[in-house]
N, C-alpha and C positions, 0 to 999 in steps of 0.2 A: 261763582258769579251769581247764582240763584240766591244764595244766602246774603250776599251784599245787597241785592235788589230787595229782598225781603226785609233786611235790616233798615233800609232806607224807607220802605213803606211803614214799618213799625214806628220809626222815629217821627215820620210825618203825621201819624194819627195818634201818637202817644200810647201805643200798645207795647207791652213787654214782650220781648223775644226770648223764648226758651230754646236753648240748643241742647240736644241730647247726644251724648257721646256713645259710640265712637263717631267722630266727625271724619269726613273724607277730605279735610283741609285743615289748615291752621288759621286761627283767628287773625294772625298778623300777615296772612297771605296777601301779596300785592294785588291780585285780581279781586279778592274779596274787598279789600280796602277801596280799590278803584270803583267798584260797583256801588259801594255805600257812600262814596265821595266824602264830603265833610260832615256827615251825619252821625258818625260813630260816637262823638261826645254828647249827643242828644238822645242816645239810645239807652233804654232800660233793658239790660240783658242779664239772663240767668242761665248758667250752665249746669247740666246734670250729668253725672257719671254714667248713667244708664237709663233706659226706659223704665225699668223697675223702680229706680230711685225717684224718677219724676212722678210715677203713678202712686208711690207711697206718699209723697208730699201733696200731690194734686190727684186724688182718686177720681175715677170715672163716676160721675153722678149727672144729674140733669143738665148742668151747664157745660159739660165737656162733650165735644163732638169730634169725630174722626173723619177726615176727608179721604175718600177712596172711590175708585171707579166702580167698586162692587157694592155700593151703599144701597140701603133700603129707602132713604128719603132724599129728595132734591134739597140742596142747600137753602133755597129760597122758601121752602115750605115750613121751616122752623121759625118759631116765634122767639127770637133772640131778645126782644125788648123786655121780656118778663124777668130777665136775669140781670143782676147787678154786674156780674163778671162772667165772661164767656171765654172758654178755652177751645181752640180749634187745633187738633193734632194733624200734622202732615208727615208722611213718611218720606223716605228717600225717593227721589224721582225715578230711580231705576227699579225699585221693587216695592215701594209703598210701605205701609205699616204691617206688622206681623199678622199673618192670617188668623192665628188663635185669638189675638186681641179683638180683631174685627168680628169673628164668629161669635165670641162670647159677649159682644156688646152691639149687636145689630141695630138696636133701636137708637143708638148714638152715632150711627154712620150717616154721612151726607155725601152727595155727589153733585158734580156739575154736569148737566146734560151735554152730550156730544154724540157724534155718529158712532154706531156700534163697532165698526171695524177698526177704529183708531184706539191706540193704547191709552194715552193720557195727554193732558195739556202740560205745558211748561209749569214747573213748580211755582216759580215766583208769580206767574200770571194767575194761577189757581188761588194762591194766597190773597192776591189783590181782589179778585172777584168775590171771594167769600167774605173777607173782612169788610169790604165796602158795603156788602149787603147787611152785615151786622150793624154797621154804623148808620146806614140808611134807616133801618128799622128803629134805631135809637135817636133819630132826628139829628144825626151828625153832632151830637152833644160834644162840647169842648173843642170843636173845630171852628175855624174862622169862616165866616160867610163872605165870599168875595164881593157881594153886592155892597158891603159896608165901605168899600173903597171908592165907590162912584157916587 
């Protein structure tokens, strides 16, 4: 259901969703489809056979950030507006991204502030929080302004 919610968010903002295998679900899973509702045909989605394959195609550089509770930087401290394209990597809700990837790329890690004793936020909520900060910094370009309807 998290992936369905994330897919719906990506469709609503025009962001490409990258899914990295192995997945814990099938794309045709009824719960996934229900969470994404009727947005699946509006979604730009790319599947990758492994994290290694994704990183070969999209190597970690200045515009790639990894969301983790163990991050060096707060997500809102990054200047996303200076990048034409931004990638935010999220791991599985149960275990996050691989430790070695995070350790080797500490400057690219971002976190959402929260109380220390808690493990993490819901994955789809975390995605929404961070991607809307990226959009806010970019002036919500390409998105409709609701005030134009009144």
